[in-house]
N, C-alpha and C positions, 0 to 999 in steps of 0.2 A: 494194498488198497490204492496207494498212489499210482501204481502201474495201471490198475484197472481204470482209474479216472483219466489218466493221460491217454490210454488207448481209446476211450470213449470220445474224448475231445478230438483225437486224430480222425476218427471216422466221421464225426460231425463236420470237421473242416473239409474232409474229402468230398462229402456229399454236397456241401455248400459251394466249394470251388467248381466242381463239375457242373452243378446246376446253373450258377450265374454265368458260366462260360457260354451258355446258350444265348446270351444277350450281348450284342455288339455294344461297345468296343472291348468287351472282356473275353473275347473268343480264345485268346492265347493262354488263358488260365487252364484250359483243358490239358495242357502239356505238363502241368504239375498236379492236376487234380487227383490222380490215383496214388501219388506217392505217400501221403499220410495214411491212407487205408492199407497199403501194402506194408508200411512200417508197423502198423498195429498188428497185422496178421503175423509178421515176422516176430514181433515181441511175444505173442502168445505161443507161437510155434517153438520158440526157444526157452519158454518158461517151464517151470516144474508143475504147473497147475493141471488139474484133472479136467476131463471133458473139453479138451482143446477144440475139437471139431464143433461142438455146440456153441462155444464162445465165439469162435470165428464166424460161424453162420450168423449169430445174433448181431455181431458188429457190422458185418458186411450188409446185412439187411437194413440196419439203421442208415448206413451210408447211402445205399441205393434208394431208400425211402425218401431221404432228404433231397437227393438229386431229383427224383421224380416230382416231389412237391414244388421245389423251387422253379423247375423248368416247365411243368405242365399243370400248375394249379388252376389255370384258366378253364380246364375241362368242366369244373363245377358249374360254370355259367350255363352249360347245356343240361347238366344233370348232376346233382350232388352224389347220387348213388353211383352213377357212371364214373365220376371222378374218383371216388373211394375205391371202386373196383379196379379201375385202370392203374391207379397209383400203388395200391396194395399188392395186386397180382403182378404187375411189372417188376416191382422191387423184389418180390418173392422169386420170380424167374431169374432175375439177375443174380440173386444170392445163391440159388441152387446151382447155377452155372459156376459160380465162384467156388462152391463146395466141391464140384466135380474136379476143378483144377487142384484144389487143396488136397483132396484125397488121392489124386494122381501124383502130385509132386512129392508127397510123403514117401511114395514107393520108388520114385525115380529121383532121389535126392542127389544134389551135386550142382555143377555149374549150370545145368539146364533148368534149374528149379523155377525161377521166375519167367524165363523165356517160354516155358510151356503154356503160360497164360495166353500168349498171343494167338496161336492157332485155335485154342479152345474157345476164346472169346469170339473170334471171327466166325467160327463154325456156329456158335450160338446165335450170333446176329443173323447169319444166313437162315437158320431154322426159324427165327422170329419173323423173317420175311415170307416164309413159305407155308407155315401151318395155319390152321384156322383160328388160333388164339393170337394171331398176329397183331403186334403194336410196335412197329419199328421206328416210331417217331424219334426215339432217342438213340438211334444208331450213331455211334461216335463220329462217323464221317459226315453226318448231317450237320454237325456243329459248325462247319465252315460255310454254311449256306449264306450267312450274313456277310461273309468276307470271301465271296466266291472268286475274287481275283487271286487269292492264295492257292486255288486248287484247279486251275485250268487243265492240269494233267489228269483230271477225272475222266477225260475222254479216252484214257488208256486203262484206268483202274476202277472207275466208279467210286462209290463211297467206301468200299472195302479198303481202298488205298488210304483214305483218310483215317479210318479206324486203325489200320496198321501203323500209320505215322504217329498217332496219338499214343498208342501202347508202347511203341519202340522208345519214344522219348521218355515217357514216364519210367520205364524199367531201367533205362540208362541212368536217369537221375537217382533212382532208388539205389542202384549199385554204388553210385558215388557217395551217397549219404551213408550207406552201410560200411563203406570202406574207411570212412573217417577222414579222407583227404579233403582239404579245404582250399587248395590253391586254384588259381584261375584256370590253369591248363587242363585240369580234370573236367572242366565244364565246356571245353571247346568242342568235344565230340557231340554232345546233345544239342549245343547251340548251333553247330553246323547242320545237324539233321533237321533242325527247325528252319533255318534260313535258306538252305540250298533248294528245297522244294518250292519255297516261295519265289526265289529268284528264277527258277525254271518256269514257274507259272507266268511270271511277268515277261519272260523271254518268249513264251508261247503267245502271249497277248501281242507282243511286238511283231512277230513274224507270221503268225497263223492268219490265213485269209480263207474266207468261204465265198465262192463265186455263186451268186444266185442264178439258177437255171431258168426260172420264170418268176413272175410276181402275180399276186392277187390282191385286189382291193377289198379290205375287210372292215366291217363296222361291228363293234361290240356294244351290246345294250346292257347296262347295269340298272335293272328296274327298281332295286331297293325296296322289295316287298318284305315286310316284317314276317319272318317265318313262324313266329309264335302267335301273333294276334291277327294276321291278315291272310297270309299265303294259303292256308288250308281251311280258313273259316269264312272267307268271302267268295262270292261267285266268280268264276274265272272270267266271264264276260265283263264283269265290273273291273277286274284287274286290267283286261285288255283295253277297255275304254279309257281308263286312267292313263295307261301307257300311251295310247294314241294322242291324248291331249298333251302329254309331256313332250312327245316327239314333234308336235306341231310348233313347239317353241324353239327347236333347234334348226340350224342350217345343215341339212343332211346331204350327204354325197349320193347323188342319183346314179353314179357309176359303180356303186358298191356291187361286188360280185358274190360276197358271202356275208350274211348277217348271222351273228351268234347270240343266242339267248342262254341264260344260265341253267344249272342243274335243276331238275324237276320243275321247269318253267310251265310246261303244259300239264294241266290236271283236268280231270273230268268234272263236269258240273254236278253229277249225281253222287259224288263221293267215291265212285269206283275208279279204277285205272282205265286208261284208254286201251281198248282192245286192239292189239296190233293187227289182227286179221281184218279188222274193219276200219283201220286208221284212215284210209282214203275217204271214207264216208263220215268220219268223226267231225261233228260240228266244231269241237274245240280246236282240232287241228286245222280245219278249213278256215276258222276265224283268224288263226295265227298267220296262215298263208295270205289271207286277204289283207290283214294289217300290214304285213311285210311288203306286199306288192304296192300298196298305196304310197309307202314312204321310200321303198327301195325296189323299183320296178324290174331291175335286172338281176336280182339277188337270189342265190340259193340260200337254204336255211339249215343251220345246225342248232339244235335246241335240246335241252334236257326235258324229260317227260317221265311221268309215272305211267307205266304200261303193264299190260297183262296178256297172258296166253291161256285160252280155254283148251283143256284136254278133250279130245274126241273119245268116243266110246272104246275104240281099239288102241288108243295111244297109251304108252306106259306112263304111269303117274310118277312124278319125281319126288324126291325126299322133301322138297320144299313146298310141295303143292298144298293148297288150302281148299277147303270145301265151301261151296256157297251155302249160306244158311237156309235159303229157300228153294234149293234144288239139289238133286243128286249128281252134281257136277263138280269138277275140280279145276283149279286154275293156278298159275304161277304169276307172281308179281315181280316187276323188275324196276330198278332205277336205270333209266335208259337214256342214251344219246340217240337222237333221231336226225337223219339227214334227208332233206327234201330238195332235189335239184329243180331247175327252172322248168323242166318238162314233167314234174310231179312223179319222179321215181323216188321211192322210199327205201332207206337203208337203216337198220337198227343195230346198235351195240348195247349190250347189257353189262352194267358195272359188275366187275368180277373180283375186285378186292373190296370186300364189304367190311364195315366197322363192326367188330364183334360186340354182341350184346345190344346193338342198336339196329343194324340192318340184317343181321344174321345171328342166329343161335349157333355157336360153333358145333360142328359135327351134328347137323340136324337129324341125321339118320338115327343117332343115339339119344339126342336130347330134345326131341321134338316136343315133348310134354312141356318143357320149360319155355317155349316160345312166348306163352302168354305173359311171362315176366320180362320180356325184352323192353328196353327203354324206348318209349314212344317219342319220336322227334318228327312231328308233322307229316304223317302220311307215309313214312318209310320205316315203320317198326315191324318187328317180326322177322322171319327168315325169308329174305328175298332170294330169287333164283339168280344164277350166274351163267356164264358160258365159258367153255374151255379155251377157245382160241380168241385172239384179238381180231377185231374187224377194222379194216381200213376203209374209210369212206372215199370212194372214187367218183368224182364228179366228171363225167365224160363230156359234158357241155363245155366246161372250162379247163378240162385236162389237168385236174389237180387231185392229189391223194392226201387225205387228212387223217391223222391219228386222233380219235376221240378218247380223251382221258377224263374220267369223272371223279372229281373231288379227291378223296383219300388215295386213289390210285397213283397220284403224282408223287407220293412218298417212295414209290418202289422203282428204283433205277433199273434193275435187271428185268423186271416185268415190262417196263416201257420199251426195252430194246426190241421186243417181238414186233411191235408196230413198224419200226424202222426196217427191220429185216423183211417185212412184207411190203415195203415200198413207200411208206409214208414220207412225205416231203415237208410236212409241217405238223406241229402238235397243237391241238386245241384242248385246253383244260376248262371244263365247265364245273362250277362249284357253287355252294351256297354261302358258307362262311359266316352266316348270321347267327348260328347257334351259340357261338362263344362270346358274342358281344365285342365291344372295343377293348380287347385284351391282347396279349402277345400271340394268342393262338392263330389268328388269321394272318399275322405278319410272318410267323414261322412257316405257315403253309405256303404263303407267297414265295418266301425265300427258297424253299425246297424245289420249287419249279425252276429256279435259276440253275440248280444242279442238274436237272434233267436236260436243260438246254445245252449245258457244257458237255455232258456225257454223250449226247447224240449229235451235237452241233446242228440243231434244228431251231428255227425260230418258234416261239410259243405265243399263241393267242390265248389270253386268260380272261374268262368271263365269269365274274362272281356276282351273285344276286345282290349282296349288300357291300361288295368291294372286298379286296382291291382288284378291280379289272385293269388290265394293262397289256402291253406288248413286251416280249422279252426277246432279245436277239441271241445269236448263237454263242455269245460269250457271257451270257447272264446279265446283260445290261437291261434295265427296266426303262420303258418309255411310256408316257401318258398315264401314269398311275392315277386312278380315280379315288377321291376321298372316301373313307369308310362311312357307310350308312348315309350315302347321298345318291340321288339319281344321276346317271351319267351316260353319255354316248361318246365313243371314241372311234376314230377312223384312221387307217394306215394302209400303205402298201406293204404287204408282207412278202419277204423273200422265201422262195422254196428251193430246196436242193435234194439231191439223192445221195449225199455223202453218207457213208457208213464208217463210223469211227472204229478204232480197235476194240473199244468196249462193246459196241453194237455187234461187231462180227464174232467176238469170242466170249462175250458175257463176263460175269463177275469171277474171273479166273482166281483172284486172290482168295475169295471165299470158297470156291470149289477145292482149291489146293488145301485150304485150312480144314475143310471137312475131312479130306483124305488123311491129313496128318493127325487130326484128332482121333480118328478111328485107330490109326497105328499106335498112338500114344496110349489110348485106353486098353488096347490089346497088350501092349508092352507092360502096362501097369498090372494087368491081371497075371501075366506070366511071372513078373517080379513078386507078386503076392504069393503065388503058389511055391515059388522057389524058397521063399523065407519060411513057409509053413512047415 
């Protein structure tokens, strides 16, 4: 009984340590967070108790549930149901992955036992970035977003390198604890593995330079429109009139070349989305153009918008298509980034990493019936449509190439590299970030953008409806951050470059290799199983 109680306390400690490590200055606790959990697993593995697998699954689920609650409790502010679903399901997926490792290591017992966890965990994280139940918020490598000076080497490895770093140190410490050795020398190796990458990171900061190839004058508007009580409930013209009055109170830069508005800024007056095929004639779009020209006469526009596409009679209907209630016609809805240059050329990008259960029912071809149960968050509920390829906004008037990233997409490092391979010279993140309120959610989201800057060595323009809007340089340094839930206008000259980092050129190699190793390990385990039979 005492053993069971101690194992329970160990997994609670593990979940708590990993969870609070998501908050600076407690980041380094991640390096010991898995040790108590692995000790509990080892205790059960070596015990004489029955149903070891079920007990290990239960304990690992508790650890991962606590981790999810401590680090992402703030999701409830947008939706209690969504928070419960995200926390329960994400902990379930983590625990299933852990059971795959446990079932595998039982058949390949020996010195490799705990080391097998590393490729299996990294392969799981990669899967969690790529399938439609994706929620990679708690990727271990994301933990260092608040201490980005520790991980400047992400330009080579991406967050996969951070996850590898965390697991390597935890397993080394576990081996020391299990060995019973308590002298200082035994801890030198894990201590060195923690310190050396940090020193390398500061060395990179000291010697790495990024030469700007051109510059653009950018103004970011943080309109601070309440997404719950104003954004989708009041007329868009009323919102624009309010914005016009607020802009009149600021000393604005008339030389601005690009004005950025946040995610879903442009909405239709009649409650429908803006028809992309008629966007040049849309009164809402034209009102935004007029407002911009009054205050920024030389500026192109990058804005978020709710848009749609009507299917013609001969066009193939997509799995995400919806039917008009008053006509025998189908349409797709999008969460869109829209670029309008100074000669009124329009370019669209449709958000392609959608929030499961909010913007998209996972695998809509199979679960379309359940769309009606999607969590409604102000005009973007149901299954939105996506696009397969990234679109880079090319402004031929100013000779710039911009990567449009919409909200949740900024959590995906490997996904973002496709923009850079297509020639993007700067990244622009448009987001809302008002759904979570003044909780750690919007701060974590901001910090993840710092990792994208490091991985790509591109400056980032960040425009958030309710904040935090800012500029981020190639090393993850934030400038002009705007207070949360306040109106704001910021202006800066932004550096552009065509640098392609190792991570951009070759992608998430650590994760790719881990997927391959995991397949070999699983095959090896099956062979071992049949040999013993």
